[in-house]
DRENDO-773247 format. One record per residue: residue number from 1; residue in one letter; x, y, z of N, C-alpha, C, O in turn. Coordinates in nm, 2 decimals, always signed. Each point is the difference from the previous one (the first is absolute). Layout:
BEGIN
@num=NUM | residuo=A | neast=X | nnorth=Y | nup=Z | caeast=X | canorth=Y | caup=Z | ceast=X | cnorth=Y | cup=Z | oeast=X | onorth=Y | oup=Z
...
This chain:
BEGIN
@num=1 | residuo=X | neast=-0.03 | nnorth=+5.95 | nup=+3.37 | caeast=-0.01 | canorth=-0.12 | caup=-0.08 | ceast=+0.01 | cnorth=+0.04 | cup=-0.15 | oeast=-0.05 | onorth=+0.11 | oup=-0.04
@num=2 | residuo=X | neast=+0.11 | nnorth=-0.19 | nup=-0.04 | caeast=+0.00 | canorth=+0.01 | caup=-0.14 | ceast=+0.01 | cnorth=-0.13 | cup=-0.06 | oeast=+0.03 | onorth=-0.10 | oup=+0.06
@num=3 | residuo=X | neast=-0.04 | nnorth=+0.09 | nup=-0.20 | caeast=+0.01 | canorth=-0.13 | caup=-0.06 | ceast=+0.07 | cnorth=+0.02 | cup=-0.14 | oeast=+0.00 | onorth=+0.11 | oup=-0.06
@num=4 | residuo=X | neast=+0.06 | nnorth=-0.22 | nup=+0.02 | caeast=+0.07 | canorth=+0.00 | caup=-0.13 | ceast=-0.07 | cnorth=-0.11 | cup=-0.09 | oeast=-0.03 | onorth=-0.11 | oup=+0.04
@num=5 | residuo=X | neast=+0.00 | nnorth=+0.15 | nup=-0.17 | caeast=-0.05 | canorth=-0.09 | caup=-0.10 | ceast=+0.12 | cnorth=-0.08 | cup=-0.05 | oeast=+0.09 | onorth=+0.05 | oup=-0.06
@num=6 | residuo=X | neast=-0.09 | nnorth=-0.18 | nup=+0.09 | caeast=+0.10 | canorth=-0.09 | caup=-0.05 | ceast=-0.03 | cnorth=-0.07 | cup=-0.13 | oeast=+0.09 | onorth=-0.07 | oup=-0.05
@num=7 | residuo=X | neast=-0.20 | nnorth=+0.10 | nup=-0.01 | caeast=-0.04 | canorth=-0.06 | caup=-0.12 | ceast=-0.07 | cnorth=-0.13 | cup=+0.03 | oeast=+0.00 | onorth=-0.05 | oup=+0.11
@num=8 | residuo=X | neast=-0.06 | nnorth=-0.01 | nup=-0.22 | caeast=-0.07 | canorth=-0.13 | caup=+0.01 | ceast=-0.10 | cnorth=+0.00 | cup=+0.12 | oeast=-0.03 | onorth=-0.10 | oup=+0.06
@num=9 | residuo=X | neast=-0.04 | nnorth=+0.22 | nup=-0.04 | caeast=-0.11 | canorth=+0.01 | caup=+0.10 | ceast=+0.05 | cnorth=-0.03 | cup=+0.14 | oeast=-0.07 | onorth=-0.05 | oup=+0.09
@num=10 | residuo=X | neast=+0.20 | nnorth=+0.09 | nup=-0.06 | caeast=+0.06 | canorth=-0.02 | caup=+0.13 | ceast=+0.05 | cnorth=+0.14 | cup=+0.05 | oeast=+0.06 | onorth=+0.07 | oup=-0.08
@num=11 | residuo=X | neast=-0.09 | nnorth=-0.04 | nup=+0.20 | caeast=+0.05 | canorth=+0.12 | caup=+0.06 | ceast=+0.07 | cnorth=-0.03 | cup=+0.14 | oeast=-0.03 | onorth=-0.10 | oup=+0.06
@num=12 | residuo=X | neast=+0.12 | nnorth=+0.18 | nup=-0.03 | caeast=+0.07 | canorth=-0.01 | caup=+0.13 | ceast=-0.03 | cnorth=+0.12 | cup=+0.08 | oeast=+0.00 | onorth=+0.12 | oup=-0.05
@num=13 | residuo=X | neast=-0.05 | nnorth=-0.14 | nup=+0.18 | caeast=-0.03 | canorth=+0.11 | caup=+0.08 | ceast=+0.11 | cnorth=+0.02 | cup=+0.10 | oeast=+0.07 | onorth=-0.09 | oup=+0.04
@num=14 | residuo=X | neast=-0.06 | nnorth=+0.22 | nup=+0.01 | caeast=+0.10 | canorth=+0.04 | caup=+0.09 | ceast=-0.07 | cnorth=+0.08 | cup=+0.11 | oeast=-0.08 | onorth=+0.09 | oup=-0.03
@num=15 | residuo=X | neast=+0.11 | nnorth=-0.12 | nup=+0.16 | caeast=-0.07 | canorth=+0.06 | caup=+0.11 | ceast=+0.09 | cnorth=+0.04 | cup=+0.11 | oeast=+0.10 | onorth=-0.07 | oup=+0.02
@num=16 | residuo=X | neast=-0.12 | nnorth=+0.18 | nup=+0.04 | caeast=+0.08 | canorth=+0.04 | caup=+0.11 | ceast=-0.09 | cnorth=+0.08 | cup=+0.10 | oeast=-0.05 | onorth=+0.11 | oup=-0.05
@num=17 | residuo=X | neast=+0.03 | nnorth=-0.15 | nup=+0.17 | caeast=-0.08 | canorth=+0.07 | caup=+0.10 | ceast=+0.10 | cnorth=+0.05 | cup=+0.10 | oeast=+0.05 | onorth=-0.08 | oup=+0.08
@num=18 | residuo=X | neast=-0.03 | nnorth=+0.21 | nup=-0.08 | caeast=+0.11 | canorth=+0.06 | caup=+0.08 | ceast=-0.05 | cnorth=+0.05 | cup=+0.14 | oeast=+0.07 | onorth=-0.01 | oup=+0.10
@num=19 | residuo=X | neast=-0.19 | nnorth=+0.06 | nup=-0.10 | caeast=-0.05 | canorth=+0.06 | caup=+0.13 | ceast=-0.05 | cnorth=-0.10 | cup=+0.10 | oeast=-0.10 | onorth=-0.07 | oup=-0.03
@num=20 | residuo=X | neast=+0.17 | nnorth=+0.05 | nup=+0.14 | caeast=-0.03 | canorth=-0.10 | caup=+0.09 | ceast=-0.14 | cnorth=+0.01 | cup=+0.06 | oeast=-0.06 | onorth=-0.10 | oup=+0.04
@num=21 | residuo=X | neast=+0.00 | nnorth=+0.22 | nup=-0.03 | caeast=-0.13 | canorth=+0.02 | caup=+0.05 | ceast=-0.11 | cnorth=-0.07 | cup=-0.08 | oeast=-0.11 | onorth=-0.02 | oup=+0.05
@num=22 | residuo=X | neast=+0.14 | nnorth=-0.01 | nup=-0.18 | caeast=-0.10 | canorth=-0.06 | caup=-0.09 | ceast=+0.01 | cnorth=-0.15 | cup=+0.00 | oeast=-0.07 | onorth=-0.07 | oup=-0.07
@num=23 | residuo=X | neast=+0.17 | nnorth=+0.01 | nup=+0.14 | caeast=+0.02 | canorth=-0.14 | caup=+0.00 | ceast=-0.09 | cnorth=-0.07 | cup=+0.10 | oeast=-0.05 | onorth=+0.06 | oup=+0.10
@num=24 | residuo=X | neast=+0.02 | nnorth=-0.19 | nup=-0.12 | caeast=-0.08 | canorth=-0.08 | caup=+0.09 | ceast=-0.15 | cnorth=+0.04 | cup=+0.01 | oeast=-0.06 | onorth=-0.02 | oup=+0.10
@num=25 | residuo=X | neast=+0.01 | nnorth=+0.08 | nup=-0.20 | caeast=-0.14 | canorth=+0.05 | caup=+0.00 | ceast=-0.08 | cnorth=-0.07 | cup=-0.11 | oeast=-0.12 | onorth=+0.03 | oup=-0.01
@num=26 | residuo=X | neast=+0.18 | nnorth=-0.12 | nup=-0.07 | caeast=-0.07 | canorth=-0.06 | caup=-0.10 | ceast=-0.01 | cnorth=+0.08 | cup=-0.13 | oeast=-0.06 | onorth=-0.04 | oup=-0.10
@num=27 | residuo=X | neast=+0.12 | nnorth=+0.16 | nup=+0.10 | caeast=+0.00 | canorth=+0.09 | caup=-0.12 | ceast=+0.07 | cnorth=-0.06 | cup=-0.11 | oeast=-0.04 | onorth=+0.02 | oup=-0.12
@num=28 | residuo=X | neast=+0.15 | nnorth=-0.08 | nup=+0.14 | caeast=+0.08 | canorth=-0.06 | caup=-0.11 | ceast=-0.07 | cnorth=-0.09 | cup=-0.08 | oeast=+0.00 | onorth=+0.01 | oup=-0.13
@num=29 | residuo=X | neast=-0.07 | nnorth=-0.11 | nup=+0.19 | caeast=-0.07 | canorth=-0.10 | caup=-0.08 | ceast=-0.12 | cnorth=+0.06 | cup=-0.07 | oeast=-0.04 | onorth=-0.04 | oup=-0.11
@num=30 | residuo=X | neast=-0.02 | nnorth=+0.15 | nup=+0.17 | caeast=-0.12 | canorth=+0.06 | caup=-0.07 | ceast=+0.05 | cnorth=+0.08 | cup=-0.12 | oeast=-0.05 | onorth=-0.01 | oup=-0.11
@num=31 | residuo=X | neast=+0.16 | nnorth=+0.09 | nup=+0.13 | caeast=+0.05 | canorth=+0.09 | caup=-0.11 | ceast=+0.06 | cnorth=-0.09 | cup=-0.11 | oeast=-0.02 | onorth=+0.02 | oup=-0.12
@num=32 | residuo=X | neast=+0.09 | nnorth=-0.13 | nup=+0.16 | caeast=+0.05 | canorth=-0.09 | caup=-0.10 | ceast=-0.11 | cnorth=-0.07 | cup=-0.08 | oeast=+0.01 | onorth=-0.02 | oup=-0.12
@num=33 | residuo=X | neast=-0.12 | nnorth=-0.01 | nup=+0.19 | caeast=-0.11 | canorth=-0.06 | caup=-0.07 | ceast=-0.06 | cnorth=+0.09 | cup=-0.11 | oeast=-0.03 | onorth=-0.04 | oup=-0.11
@num=34 | residuo=X | neast=+0.03 | nnorth=+0.17 | nup=+0.14 | caeast=-0.05 | canorth=+0.10 | caup=-0.10 | ceast=+0.09 | cnorth=+0.00 | cup=-0.12 | oeast=-0.05 | onorth=+0.00 | oup=-0.11
@num=35 | residuo=X | neast=+0.18 | nnorth=+0.00 | nup=+0.14 | caeast=+0.10 | canorth=+0.00 | caup=-0.11 | ceast=-0.01 | cnorth=-0.13 | cup=-0.08 | oeast=-0.01 | onorth=+0.01 | oup=-0.13
@num=36 | residuo=X | neast=+0.01 | nnorth=-0.12 | nup=+0.19 | caeast=-0.01 | canorth=-0.13 | caup=-0.06 | ceast=-0.12 | cnorth=-0.01 | cup=-0.09 | oeast=+0.00 | onorth=-0.05 | oup=-0.11
@num=37 | residuo=X | neast=-0.12 | nnorth=+0.09 | nup=+0.17 | caeast=-0.12 | canorth=-0.01 | caup=-0.07 | ceast=+0.01 | cnorth=+0.08 | cup=-0.13 | oeast=-0.05 | onorth=-0.04 | oup=-0.11
@num=38 | residuo=X | neast=+0.10 | nnorth=+0.16 | nup=+0.12 | caeast=+0.01 | canorth=+0.09 | caup=-0.12 | ceast=+0.10 | cnorth=-0.06 | cup=-0.10 | oeast=-0.03 | onorth=+0.00 | oup=-0.12
@num=39 | residuo=X | neast=+0.14 | nnorth=-0.06 | nup=+0.16 | caeast=+0.09 | canorth=-0.07 | caup=-0.09 | ceast=-0.06 | cnorth=-0.11 | cup=-0.08 | oeast=+0.02 | onorth=-0.02 | oup=-0.12
@num=40 | residuo=X | neast=-0.10 | nnorth=-0.06 | nup=+0.19 | caeast=-0.07 | canorth=-0.11 | caup=-0.07 | ceast=-0.11 | cnorth=+0.06 | cup=-0.09 | oeast=-0.02 | onorth=-0.06 | oup=-0.11
@num=41 | residuo=X | neast=-0.04 | nnorth=+0.17 | nup=+0.15 | caeast=-0.10 | canorth=+0.06 | caup=-0.09 | ceast=+0.07 | cnorth=+0.06 | cup=-0.13 | oeast=-0.07 | onorth=+0.01 | oup=-0.10
@num=42 | residuo=X | neast=+0.19 | nnorth=+0.03 | nup=+0.12 | caeast=+0.08 | canorth=+0.05 | caup=-0.12 | ceast=+0.04 | cnorth=-0.12 | cup=-0.09 | oeast=+0.06 | onorth=+0.03 | oup=-0.11
@num=43 | residuo=X | neast=-0.08 | nnorth=-0.15 | nup=+0.15 | caeast=+0.04 | canorth=-0.11 | caup=-0.09 | ceast=+0.12 | cnorth=-0.08 | cup=+0.04 | oeast=+0.03 | onorth=-0.10 | oup=-0.07
@num=44 | residuo=X | neast=+0.03 | nnorth=+0.14 | nup=+0.17 | caeast=+0.12 | canorth=-0.08 | caup=+0.05 | ceast=-0.05 | cnorth=-0.13 | cup=+0.05 | oeast=-0.11 | onorth=-0.01 | oup=+0.06
@num=45 | residuo=X | neast=+0.18 | nnorth=-0.10 | nup=-0.09 | caeast=-0.04 | canorth=-0.13 | caup=+0.04 | ceast=+0.09 | cnorth=-0.06 | cup=+0.11 | oeast=-0.04 | onorth=-0.09 | oup=+0.07
@num=46 | residuo=X | neast=+0.15 | nnorth=+0.16 | nup=-0.04 | caeast=+0.09 | canorth=-0.04 | caup=+0.10 | ceast=+0.07 | cnorth=+0.12 | cup=+0.06 | oeast=+0.04 | onorth=+0.09 | oup=-0.07
@num=47 | residuo=X | neast=-0.03 | nnorth=-0.09 | nup=+0.21 | caeast=+0.06 | canorth=+0.11 | caup=+0.07 | ceast=+0.12 | cnorth=-0.07 | cup=+0.08 | oeast=-0.02 | onorth=-0.10 | oup=+0.07
@num=48 | residuo=X | neast=+0.14 | nnorth=+0.16 | nup=-0.09 | caeast=+0.11 | canorth=-0.05 | caup=+0.08 | ceast=+0.06 | cnorth=+0.11 | cup=+0.09 | oeast=-0.03 | onorth=+0.11 | oup=-0.02
@num=49 | residuo=X | neast=+0.10 | nnorth=-0.16 | nup=+0.12 | caeast=+0.07 | canorth=+0.09 | caup=+0.09 | ceast=+0.11 | cnorth=-0.07 | cup=+0.07 | oeast=+0.00 | onorth=-0.13 | oup=+0.00
@num=50 | residuo=X | neast=+0.09 | nnorth=+0.20 | nup=+0.06 | caeast=+0.10 | canorth=-0.06 | caup=+0.09 | ceast=+0.01 | cnorth=+0.08 | cup=+0.12 | oeast=-0.04 | onorth=+0.12 | oup=+0.01
@num=51 | residuo=X | neast=+0.08 | nnorth=-0.19 | nup=+0.10 | caeast=+0.01 | canorth=+0.06 | caup=+0.13 | ceast=+0.12 | cnorth=-0.05 | cup=+0.07 | oeast=+0.04 | onorth=-0.12 | oup=-0.02
@num=52 | residuo=X | neast=+0.02 | nnorth=+0.20 | nup=+0.11 | caeast=+0.11 | canorth=-0.04 | caup=+0.09 | ceast=-0.05 | cnorth=-0.13 | cup=+0.08 | oeast=-0.10 | onorth=+0.00 | oup=+0.06
@num=53 | residuo=X | neast=+0.19 | nnorth=-0.10 | nup=-0.06 | caeast=-0.03 | canorth=-0.12 | caup=+0.08 | ceast=-0.03 | cnorth=+0.03 | cup=+0.14 | oeast=-0.08 | onorth=-0.07 | oup=+0.06
@num=54 | residuo=X | neast=+0.14 | nnorth=+0.17 | nup=+0.00 | caeast=-0.02 | canorth=+0.03 | caup=+0.14 | ceast=-0.13 | cnorth=+0.08 | cup=+0.02 | oeast=-0.05 | onorth=+0.01 | oup=+0.12
@num=55 | residuo=X | neast=-0.02 | nnorth=+0.03 | nup=-0.22 | caeast=-0.12 | canorth=+0.08 | caup=+0.02 | ceast=-0.12 | cnorth=-0.10 | cup=+0.00 | oeast=-0.08 | onorth=-0.01 | oup=-0.09
@num=56 | residuo=X | neast=+0.07 | nnorth=-0.06 | nup=+0.20 | caeast=-0.11 | canorth=-0.10 | caup=+0.01 | ceast=-0.14 | cnorth=+0.06 | cup=+0.01 | oeast=-0.10 | onorth=-0.06 | oup=-0.03
@num=57 | residuo=X | neast=+0.09 | nnorth=+0.18 | nup=+0.08 | caeast=-0.12 | canorth=+0.07 | caup=+0.01 | ceast=-0.06 | cnorth=+0.03 | cup=-0.14 | oeast=-0.12 | onorth=-0.03 | oup=-0.02
@num=58 | residuo=X | neast=+0.20 | nnorth=+0.07 | nup=-0.07 | caeast=-0.05 | canorth=+0.02 | caup=-0.14 | ceast=-0.03 | cnorth=-0.13 | cup=-0.06 | oeast=-0.10 | onorth=-0.01 | oup=-0.07
@num=59 | residuo=X | neast=+0.18 | nnorth=-0.09 | nup=+0.09 | caeast=-0.03 | canorth=-0.13 | caup=-0.06 | ceast=-0.14 | cnorth=-0.05 | cup=+0.05 | oeast=-0.07 | onorth=-0.06 | oup=-0.08
@num=60 | residuo=X | neast=+0.04 | nnorth=+0.08 | nup=+0.21 | caeast=-0.13 | canorth=-0.04 | caup=+0.05 | ceast=-0.11 | cnorth=+0.06 | cup=-0.08 | oeast=-0.10 | onorth=-0.06 | oup=-0.03
@num=61 | residuo=X | neast=+0.11 | nnorth=+0.19 | nup=+0.01 | caeast=-0.10 | canorth=+0.08 | caup=-0.07 | ceast=-0.02 | cnorth=-0.05 | cup=-0.14 | oeast=-0.11 | onorth=-0.02 | oup=-0.05
@num=62 | residuo=X | neast=+0.23 | nnorth=+0.00 | nup=-0.02 | caeast=-0.01 | canorth=-0.05 | caup=-0.14 | ceast=-0.07 | cnorth=-0.14 | cup=-0.01 | oeast=-0.08 | onorth=-0.02 | oup=-0.09
@num=63 | residuo=X | neast=+0.11 | nnorth=-0.06 | nup=+0.19 | caeast=-0.06 | canorth=-0.14 | caup=+0.00 | ceast=-0.15 | cnorth=+0.01 | cup=+0.03 | oeast=-0.08 | onorth=-0.08 | oup=-0.05
@num=64 | residuo=X | neast=+0.04 | nnorth=+0.17 | nup=+0.14 | caeast=-0.14 | canorth=+0.03 | caup=+0.02 | ceast=-0.08 | cnorth=+0.04 | cup=-0.12 | oeast=-0.11 | onorth=-0.05 | oup=-0.03
@num=65 | residuo=X | neast=+0.18 | nnorth=+0.13 | nup=-0.06 | caeast=-0.06 | canorth=+0.04 | caup=-0.12 | ceast=+0.00 | cnorth=-0.11 | cup=-0.11 | oeast=-0.07 | onorth=+0.02 | oup=-0.10
@num=66 | residuo=X | neast=+0.14 | nnorth=-0.13 | nup=+0.12 | caeast=+0.00 | canorth=-0.11 | caup=-0.10 | ceast=+0.13 | cnorth=-0.02 | cup=-0.07 | oeast=+0.01 | onorth=-0.09 | oup=-0.08
@num=67 | residuo=X | neast=+0.09 | nnorth=+0.18 | nup=+0.10 | caeast=+0.13 | canorth=-0.02 | caup=-0.06 | ceast=+0.06 | cnorth=-0.14 | cup=+0.04 | oeast=-0.02 | onorth=-0.04 | oup=+0.11
@num=68 | residuo=X | neast=+0.08 | nnorth=-0.02 | nup=-0.21 | caeast=+0.07 | canorth=-0.13 | caup=+0.02 | ceast=+0.15 | cnorth=+0.02 | cup=+0.00 | oeast=+0.05 | onorth=+0.07 | oup=-0.09
@num=69 | residuo=X | neast=+0.02 | nnorth=-0.12 | nup=+0.19 | caeast=+0.14 | canorth=+0.01 | caup=+0.01 | ceast=+0.06 | cnorth=-0.09 | cup=-0.11 | oeast=-0.03 | onorth=-0.12 | oup=-0.01
@num=70 | residuo=X | neast=+0.12 | nnorth=+0.18 | nup=-0.07 | caeast=+0.07 | canorth=-0.08 | caup=-0.11 | ceast=+0.13 | cnorth=-0.05 | cup=+0.04 | oeast=+0.04 | onorth=-0.12 | oup=-0.02
@num=71 | residuo=X | neast=+0.04 | nnorth=+0.21 | nup=+0.08 | caeast=+0.14 | canorth=-0.04 | caup=+0.03 | ceast=+0.06 | cnorth=+0.10 | cup=+0.10 | oeast=-0.04 | onorth=+0.11 | oup=+0.01
@num=72 | residuo=X | neast=+0.15 | nnorth=-0.16 | nup=+0.05 | caeast=+0.08 | canorth=+0.09 | caup=+0.09 | ceast=+0.13 | cnorth=+0.02 | cup=-0.08 | oeast=+0.06 | onorth=-0.10 | oup=-0.04
@num=73 | residuo=X | neast=-0.02 | nnorth=+0.22 | nup=+0.03 | caeast=+0.13 | canorth=+0.04 | caup=-0.07 | ceast=+0.10 | cnorth=+0.04 | cup=+0.11 | oeast=+0.00 | onorth=+0.11 | oup=+0.05
@num=74 | residuo=X | neast=+0.09 | nnorth=-0.21 | nup=-0.02 | caeast=+0.10 | canorth=+0.03 | caup=+0.10 | ceast=+0.10 | cnorth=+0.10 | cup=-0.04 | oeast=+0.05 | onorth=-0.01 | oup=-0.11
@num=75 | residuo=X | neast=-0.02 | nnorth=+0.10 | nup=+0.20 | caeast=+0.10 | canorth=+0.11 | caup=-0.02 | ceast=-0.01 | cnorth=+0.06 | cup=-0.14 | oeast=+0.09 | onorth=+0.01 | oup=-0.08
@num=76 | residuo=X | neast=-0.21 | nnorth=+0.04 | nup=+0.05 | caeast=-0.03 | canorth=+0.05 | caup=-0.13 | ceast=+0.02 | cnorth=+0.15 | cup=-0.02 | oeast=+0.00 | onorth=+0.05 | oup=-0.11
@num=77 | residuo=X | neast=+0.03 | nnorth=+0.02 | nup=+0.22 | caeast=+0.03 | canorth=+0.14 | caup=-0.01 | ceast=+0.07 | cnorth=+0.04 | cup=+0.12 | oeast=+0.01 | onorth=-0.07 | oup=+0.10
@num=78 | residuo=X | neast=+0.05 | nnorth=+0.19 | nup=-0.11 | caeast=+0.08 | canorth=+0.06 | caup=+0.12 | ceast=-0.07 | cnorth=+0.13 | cup=+0.04 | oeast=-0.03 | onorth=+0.09 | oup=-0.08
@num=79 | residuo=X | neast=+0.01 | nnorth=-0.08 | nup=+0.21 | caeast=-0.07 | canorth=+0.12 | caup=+0.05 | ceast=+0.09 | cnorth=+0.12 | cup=+0.01 | oeast=+0.12 | onorth=-0.02 | oup=-0.03
@num=80 | residuo=X | neast=-0.17 | nnorth=+0.13 | nup=+0.08 | caeast=+0.08 | canorth=+0.12 | caup=+0.01 | ceast=+0.12 | cnorth=-0.01 | cup=+0.10 | oeast=+0.09 | onorth=+0.09 | oup=+0.00
@num=81 | residuo=X | neast=-0.10 | nnorth=-0.19 | nup=+0.09 | caeast=+0.11 | canorth=-0.02 | caup=+0.09 | ceast=+0.10 | cnorth=-0.10 | cup=-0.05 | oeast=+0.10 | onorth=-0.03 | oup=+0.07
@num=82 | residuo=X | neast=-0.12 | nnorth=-0.02 | nup=-0.19 | caeast=+0.10 | canorth=-0.10 | caup=-0.05 | ceast=-0.03 | cnorth=-0.14 | cup=+0.04 | oeast=+0.08 | onorth=-0.09 | oup=-0.03
@num=83 | residuo=X | neast=-0.20 | nnorth=+0.06 | nup=+0.09 | caeast=-0.03 | canorth=-0.13 | caup=+0.04 | ceast=-0.08 | cnorth=-0.08 | cup=-0.11 | oeast=-0.09 | onorth=+0.06 | oup=-0.06
@num=84 | residuo=X | neast=+0.12 | nnorth=-0.18 | nup=+0.04 | caeast=-0.07 | canorth=-0.08 | caup=-0.09 | ceast=-0.14 | cnorth=-0.03 | cup=+0.05 | oeast=-0.02 | onorth=-0.03 | oup=+0.12
@num=85 | residuo=X | neast=-0.08 | nnorth=+0.04 | nup=-0.21 | caeast=-0.14 | canorth=-0.02 | caup=+0.04 | ceast=-0.06 | cnorth=-0.11 | cup=-0.10 | oeast=+0.04 | onorth=-0.01 | oup=-0.11
@num=86 | residuo=X | neast=-0.14 | nnorth=-0.06 | nup=+0.16 | caeast=-0.07 | canorth=-0.10 | caup=-0.08 | ceast=-0.14 | cnorth=+0.05 | cup=-0.03 | oeast=-0.05 | onorth=+0.08 | oup=+0.08
@num=87 | residuo=X | neast=-0.01 | nnorth=-0.12 | nup=-0.18 | caeast=-0.13 | canorth=+0.04 | caup=-0.04 | ceast=-0.09 | cnorth=-0.12 | cup=-0.03 | oeast=+0.05 | onorth=-0.11 | oup=-0.02
@num=88 | residuo=X | neast=-0.18 | nnorth=+0.13 | nup=+0.02 | caeast=-0.10 | canorth=-0.10 | caup=-0.03 | ceast=-0.08 | cnorth=+0.05 | cup=-0.12 | oeast=-0.05 | onorth=+0.12 | oup=+0.00
@num=89 | residuo=X | neast=+0.04 | nnorth=-0.20 | nup=-0.11 | caeast=-0.09 | canorth=+0.03 | caup=-0.11 | ceast=-0.14 | cnorth=-0.06 | cup=+0.02 | oeast=-0.01 | onorth=-0.11 | oup=+0.04
@num=90 | residuo=X | neast=-0.09 | nnorth=+0.20 | nup=-0.08 | caeast=-0.14 | canorth=-0.04 | caup=+0.01 | ceast=-0.07 | cnorth=+0.03 | cup=-0.13 | oeast=+0.05 | onorth=+0.08 | oup=-0.08
@num=91 | residuo=X | neast=-0.16 | nnorth=-0.16 | nup=+0.06 | caeast=-0.08 | canorth=+0.03 | caup=-0.12 | ceast=-0.15 | cnorth=-0.02 | cup=+0.04 | oeast=-0.03 | onorth=-0.07 | oup=+0.09
@num=92 | residuo=X | neast=-0.05 | nnorth=+0.15 | nup=-0.16 | caeast=-0.15 | canorth=-0.01 | caup=+0.02 | ceast=-0.07 | cnorth=+0.00 | cup=-0.13 | oeast=+0.03 | onorth=+0.07 | oup=-0.09
@num=93 | residuo=X | neast=-0.12 | nnorth=-0.17 | nup=+0.08 | caeast=-0.09 | canorth=+0.00 | caup=-0.12 | ceast=-0.14 | cnorth=+0.03 | cup=+0.06 | oeast=-0.03 | onorth=-0.02 | oup=+0.12
@num=94 | residuo=X | neast=-0.06 | nnorth=+0.07 | nup=-0.21 | caeast=-0.13 | canorth=+0.05 | caup=+0.04 | ceast=-0.08 | cnorth=-0.10 | cup=+0.08 | oeast=-0.07 | onorth=+0.03 | oup=+0.09
@num=95 | residuo=X | neast=+0.07 | nnorth=-0.16 | nup=-0.13 | caeast=-0.08 | canorth=-0.10 | caup=+0.07 | ceast=+0.04 | cnorth=-0.02 | cup=+0.14 | oeast=-0.08 | onorth=-0.05 | oup=+0.08
@num=96 | residuo=X | neast=+0.20 | nnorth=+0.08 | nup=-0.04 | caeast=+0.05 | canorth=-0.01 | caup=+0.13 | ceast=-0.01 | cnorth=+0.12 | cup=+0.09 | oeast=+0.02 | onorth=+0.00 | oup=+0.12
@num=97 | residuo=X | neast=-0.06 | nnorth=+0.11 | nup=-0.18 | caeast=-0.01 | canorth=+0.13 | caup=+0.06 | ceast=-0.11 | cnorth=+0.01 | cup=+0.11 | oeast=-0.12 | onorth=-0.04 | oup=-0.03
@num=98 | residuo=X | neast=+0.15 | nnorth=+0.08 | nup=+0.15 | caeast=-0.10 | canorth=+0.02 | caup=+0.10 | ceast=-0.01 | cnorth=+0.15 | cup=+0.03 | oeast=+0.10 | onorth=+0.06 | oup=+0.05
@num=99 | residuo=X | neast=-0.21 | nnorth=+0.00 | nup=-0.08 | caeast=-0.02 | canorth=+0.14 | caup=+0.00 | ceast=-0.04 | cnorth=+0.05 | cup=+0.14 | oeast=-0.11 | onorth=-0.02 | oup=+0.04
@num=100 | residuo=X | neast=+0.20 | nnorth=+0.09 | nup=+0.02 | caeast=-0.02 | canorth=+0.05 | caup=+0.14 | ceast=-0.07 | cnorth=+0.14 | cup=-0.01 | oeast=-0.03 | onorth=+0.05 | oup=+0.11
@num=101 | residuo=X | neast=+0.02 | nnorth=+0.01 | nup=-0.23 | caeast=-0.06 | canorth=+0.13 | caup=-0.01 | ceast=-0.15 | cnorth=-0.01 | cup=+0.00 | oeast=-0.07 | onorth=+0.10 | oup=+0.04
@num=102 | residuo=X | neast=+0.01 | nnorth=-0.21 | nup=-0.08 | caeast=-0.14 | canorth=-0.02 | caup=-0.01 | ceast=-0.06 | cnorth=-0.11 | cup=+0.09 | oeast=-0.12 | onorth=-0.01 | oup=+0.02
@num=103 | residuo=X | neast=+0.21 | nnorth=-0.07 | nup=+0.04 | caeast=-0.04 | canorth=-0.11 | caup=+0.09 | ceast=-0.02 | cnorth=+0.05 | cup=+0.14 | oeast=+0.09 | onorth=+0.01 | oup=+0.07
@num=104 | residuo=X | neast=-0.22 | nnorth=+0.03 | nup=-0.04 | caeast=-0.02 | canorth=+0.06 | caup=+0.13 | ceast=-0.01 | cnorth=-0.11 | cup=+0.12 | oeast=-0.01 | onorth=+0.04 | oup=+0.11
@num=105 | residuo=X | neast=+0.02 | nnorth=-0.16 | nup=-0.15 | caeast=-0.01 | canorth=-0.11 | caup=+0.11 | ceast=+0.14 | cnorth=-0.03 | cup=+0.05 | oeast=+0.01 | onorth=-0.09 | oup=+0.09
@num=106 | residuo=X | neast=+0.09 | nnorth=+0.15 | nup=-0.14 | caeast=+0.14 | canorth=-0.03 | caup=+0.04 | ceast=+0.04 | cnorth=+0.09 | cup=+0.11 | oeast=-0.01 | onorth=+0.12 | oup=-0.01
@num=107 | residuo=X | neast=+0.05 | nnorth=-0.17 | nup=+0.12 | caeast=+0.03 | canorth=+0.08 | caup=+0.12 | ceast=+0.15 | cnorth=+0.02 | cup=+0.01 | oeast=+0.08 | onorth=-0.08 | oup=-0.05
@num=108 | residuo=X | neast=-0.05 | nnorth=+0.18 | nup=+0.14 | caeast=+0.14 | canorth=+0.02 | caup=+0.04 | ceast=+0.09 | cnorth=+0.00 | cup=-0.10 | oeast=+0.12 | onorth=+0.02 | oup=+0.02
């Protein structure tokens, strides 16, 4: 994970979980919660990200954390095989953030 300061108290985060053995364990939402909490503590007021439209698993996690879907960008990029791909833009403000790193009542 890393983030870019876009100015005006807005940051964009970038995430890639490559190791399949770490998927489906709830780790992504916990680790993302830690990053998001720190970014809000640093003074950012909005966090944005984009994700491949086909990556519904990641979209589910982002929405659990409180991200709001802004738009779908049809055929917005071309993958390494030369196929057009679409993406989804999300944003999160602190009031909508659901912290999975400290909420012990959240299961699975």
